[in-house]
VMD Tcl script that draws the C-alpha trace (Angstrom):
set ca {
  {-91.86 83.59 22.98}
  {-88.16 84.20 23.61}
  {-88.59 87.86 22.69}
  {-91.53 88.27 25.05}
  {-89.62 86.66 27.92}
  {-86.50 88.80 27.42}
  {-88.67 91.91 26.98}
  {-89.63 91.64 30.66}
  {-86.04 92.34 31.73}
  {-85.13 94.79 28.95}
  {-84.85 98.47 29.83}
  {-84.94 99.96 26.33}
  {-85.54 98.81 22.76}
  {-84.43 100.15 19.38}
  {-86.57 99.73 16.26}
  {-85.35 100.46 12.75}
  {-88.64 102.11 11.76}
  {-91.88 103.32 13.27}
  {-93.63 100.36 11.64}
  {-91.32 97.90 13.37}
  {-91.81 99.69 16.71}
  {-95.60 99.63 16.34}
  {-95.68 95.97 15.31}
  {-93.39 94.95 18.18}
  {-95.52 96.74 20.77}
  {-98.66 95.14 19.32}
  {-96.99 91.74 19.78}
  {-96.40 92.46 23.46}
  {-92.67 93.22 23.27}
  {-92.51 95.91 25.92}
  {-94.47 99.16 26.28}
  {-94.26 101.89 23.64}
  {-92.46 104.24 26.04}
  {-89.43 101.95 26.11}
  {-88.97 102.03 22.33}
  {-86.82 104.40 20.29}
  {-86.70 104.49 16.47}
  {-83.24 104.76 14.90}
  {-82.82 103.88 11.23}
  {-80.09 101.48 10.20}
  {-77.50 103.64 8.45}
  {-76.97 103.13 4.72}
  {-73.86 104.25 2.85}
  {-74.84 105.17 -0.68}
  {-72.50 104.54 -3.61}
  {-71.63 107.68 -5.59}
  {-69.88 105.81 -8.40}
  {-71.29 105.92 -11.91}
  {-71.87 102.51 -13.46}
  {-71.76 102.83 -17.23}
  {-73.05 100.14 -19.57}
  {-74.60 98.24 -16.65}
  {-77.16 96.52 -18.88}
  {-74.57 95.56 -21.46}
  {-72.50 93.92 -18.72}
  {-75.42 91.60 -18.01}
  {-76.11 90.96 -21.70}
  {-79.31 92.99 -21.55}
  {-80.34 95.10 -24.53}
  {-80.52 98.86 -23.98}
  {-84.21 98.97 -24.96}
  {-85.25 96.25 -22.52}
  {-86.98 97.34 -19.30}
  {-85.39 95.64 -16.31}
  {-87.35 94.82 -13.14}
  {-85.04 93.82 -10.28}
  {-85.14 92.38 -6.80}
  {-82.17 92.09 -4.42}
  {-82.79 89.74 -1.51}
  {-81.78 86.63 0.33}
  {-83.51 83.72 -1.36}
  {-85.41 82.70 1.76}
  {-89.19 82.45 2.31}
  {-89.53 85.73 4.26}
  {-88.24 87.74 1.29}
  {-91.15 86.67 -0.94}
  {-89.12 86.32 -4.16}
  {-91.49 83.56 -5.25}
  {-94.23 86.18 -5.64}
  {-91.95 88.37 -7.72}
  {-91.42 85.46 -10.12}
  {-95.13 84.66 -10.27}
  {-95.90 88.34 -10.95}
  {-93.31 88.34 -13.74}
  {-95.01 85.33 -15.32}
  {-98.33 87.21 -15.29}
  {-96.75 90.19 -17.03}
  {-95.26 87.95 -19.69}
  {-98.54 86.14 -20.23}
  {-100.36 89.44 -20.79}
  {-97.87 90.68 -23.37}
  {-95.30 88.06 -24.50}
  {-93.67 90.46 -26.98}
  {-92.97 93.23 -24.49}
  {-89.25 93.84 -24.01}
  {-88.88 92.98 -20.33}
  {-86.10 91.33 -18.34}
  {-86.14 90.27 -14.72}
  {-83.12 90.36 -12.43}
  {-82.80 88.43 -9.16}
  {-79.71 89.25 -7.09}
  {-79.06 87.14 -4.01}
  {-78.42 83.64 -2.76}
  {-80.10 81.33 -0.30}
  {-81.75 78.00 0.37}
  {-84.54 78.60 -2.17}
  {-82.19 79.26 -5.09}
  {-82.66 76.00 -6.95}
  {-86.39 75.92 -6.30}
  {-86.91 79.46 -7.56}
  {-84.86 78.71 -10.66}
  {-87.10 75.71 -11.37}
  {-90.21 77.79 -10.71}
  {-89.08 80.42 -13.21}
  {-88.39 77.75 -15.81}
  {-91.75 76.10 -15.23}
  {-93.52 79.43 -15.70}
  {-91.79 80.05 -19.02}
  {-89.37 82.72 -17.81}
  {-86.19 80.82 -18.60}
  {-84.88 83.30 -21.16}
  {-86.29 86.36 -19.45}
  {-84.96 86.11 -15.91}
  {-81.37 86.43 -14.72}
  {-80.31 84.86 -11.41}
  {-77.12 86.73 -10.54}
  {-76.49 85.00 -7.20}
  {-75.03 86.71 -4.15}
  {-73.23 89.95 -5.01}
  {-71.36 92.45 -2.87}
  {-71.57 95.34 -5.34}
  {-75.33 95.74 -5.28}
  {-75.30 99.20 -6.86}
  {-73.78 97.79 -10.04}
  {-76.90 95.67 -10.50}
  {-79.32 98.39 -9.45}
  {-77.75 100.56 -12.15}
  {-79.02 98.06 -14.73}
  {-82.59 98.23 -13.42}
  {-85.53 100.46 -14.33}
  {-87.93 99.36 -11.57}
  {-87.16 97.82 -8.19}
  {-89.35 95.32 -6.32}
  {-89.27 94.35 -2.63}
  {-91.85 91.54 -2.20}
  {-90.96 90.73 1.43}
  {-93.44 89.14 3.81}
  {-91.79 91.03 6.67}
  {-89.10 93.72 6.65}
  {-87.79 95.87 9.49}
  {-86.71 98.69 7.18}
  {-85.44 97.51 3.79}
  {-81.91 98.74 3.12}
  {-81.95 97.78 -0.56}
  {-85.23 99.67 -1.02}
  {-83.36 102.79 0.07}
  {-80.38 101.98 -2.14}
  {-82.72 101.53 -5.10}
  {-84.42 104.84 -4.44}
  {-81.03 106.52 -4.24}
  {-80.44 105.16 -7.76}
  {-83.67 106.90 -8.84}
  {-85.65 103.69 -9.21}
  {-89.41 103.67 -8.57}
  {-90.21 100.92 -6.09}
  {-93.01 98.39 -5.75}
  {-92.94 96.96 -2.24}
  {-95.06 94.94 0.16}
  {-97.08 96.97 2.63}
  {-95.57 95.29 5.69}
  {-93.79 96.35 8.88}
  {-91.15 99.01 8.11}
  {-91.45 99.21 4.32}
  {-94.14 101.96 4.41}
  {-91.60 104.06 6.34}
  {-88.98 103.55 3.63}
  {-91.22 103.95 0.56}
  {-93.66 106.86 0.20}
  {-96.71 105.24 -1.37}
  {-97.80 107.04 -4.51}
  {-94.77 109.35 -4.39}
  {-91.60 107.26 -4.58}
  {-93.28 103.95 -5.32}
  {-96.33 101.75 -4.88}
  {-97.21 99.55 -1.90}
  {-99.10 96.29 -2.40}
  {-100.40 93.51 -0.14}
  {-97.80 90.81 0.65}
  {-97.88 87.37 -0.98}
  {-100.12 88.67 -3.77}
  {-98.56 88.23 -7.23}
  {-101.68 89.65 -8.87}
  {-101.43 92.94 -6.98}
  {-97.70 93.04 -7.59}
  {-98.15 92.51 -11.32}
  {-100.86 95.20 -11.45}
  {-98.60 97.75 -9.75}
  {-95.76 96.91 -12.12}
  {-98.15 97.24 -15.05}
  {-99.02 100.74 -13.88}
  {-95.35 101.75 -13.93}
  {-94.59 99.97 -17.20}
  {-97.37 101.80 -19.00}
  {-96.34 105.25 -17.75}
  {-92.69 106.19 -18.28}
  {-93.38 109.73 -17.03}
  {-94.67 108.31 -13.74}
  {-91.56 106.16 -13.42}
  {-89.37 109.21 -13.97}
  {-91.27 111.34 -11.42}
  {-91.17 108.64 -8.80}
  {-87.48 108.00 -9.41}
  {-86.64 111.67 -8.97}
  {-88.81 111.90 -5.85}
  {-87.19 108.73 -4.48}
  {-83.66 110.15 -4.71}
  {-84.81 113.40 -3.08}
  {-86.59 111.50 -0.29}
  {-83.63 109.38 0.81}
  {-81.31 112.41 0.74}
  {-83.50 114.61 2.95}
  {-81.74 115.65 6.16}
  {-83.04 115.02 9.66}
  {-82.39 116.85 12.94}
  {-78.77 115.61 13.03}
  {-77.93 117.61 9.92}
  {-77.21 114.45 7.95}
  {-79.45 112.54 5.56}
  {-82.15 110.64 7.43}
  {-81.00 107.14 6.48}
  {-77.25 107.79 6.66}
  {-74.71 105.99 8.84}
  {-73.71 109.39 10.26}
  {-77.23 110.09 11.49}
  {-77.50 106.60 12.95}
  {-74.22 106.96 14.85}
  {-75.20 110.33 16.34}
  {-78.55 108.98 17.50}
  {-77.05 105.79 18.93}
  {-74.45 107.78 20.86}
  {-77.17 110.03 22.28}
  {-79.28 106.99 23.15}
  {-76.49 105.24 25.07}
  {-75.33 108.44 26.79}
  {-78.85 108.89 28.13}
  {-78.85 105.31 29.42}
  {-75.43 105.79 31.00}
  {-76.50 109.04 32.69}
  {-79.55 107.31 34.13}
  {-77.45 104.41 35.34}
  {-74.99 106.76 37.08}
  {-77.86 108.66 38.72}
  {-79.40 105.43 40.00}
  {-75.99 104.28 41.28}
  {-75.40 107.56 43.08}
  {-78.79 107.33 44.76}
  {-78.07 103.75 45.82}
  {-74.71 104.69 47.35}
  {-76.27 107.63 49.17}
  {-78.68 105.40 51.07}
}
mol new
graphics top color blue
foreach p $ca { graphics top sphere $p radius 0.5 }
foreach p [lrange $ca 0 end-1] q [lrange $ca 1 end] { graphics top cylinder $p $q radius 0.2 }
display resetview
């Protein structure tokens, strides 16, 4: 309601992705003509993290499925844990580990949920971490089970690390993950669909490799600014252009007002 009220007196809007723009317009937050899409710039980490699995006490032959998110309802981590339990139930002897990086109000509840589903020795809760890339380096598959997501910065960081992604098909995530090319999109709040997509990747190492390579290439593609499409440099150029256009219009309107 607050957004709809303020939209009436807002001249321009910025969305992080086309999906966010489309969803906002559908919800009555201003007309499409007032919206501009500018991605939130991501700075990728070029450092090499050696022995990342060993640092987390994970065996080299274990396949690691990771999620990095605030532990709040909108991030859907509960469904990641329930999907993990389904995978374990199907094949208890498979060498899998699950990594949850992030903190939030649901931390204790999610820890109890994992224990109740028999994942106690299989899942690592790393808590809030600033060096996200160090944890992504230990992963083989990345999951973003959000119920809503404007863009998904960690999805892009994971793809930069050549990780195939399984993500919810909501809001801006389809703009960040190329379904069937860099990852797989699934319905939100559906642990069965999430587990099935993960099963597809687990059974096909060649597919994981192809998607990981395509993912790195995708996030490093350049846009019209000459910089990579999701970079901070591209974002800054587009924001400067956006505000200069607004300023020019304001000055024109002011000049016309003074001339009356």
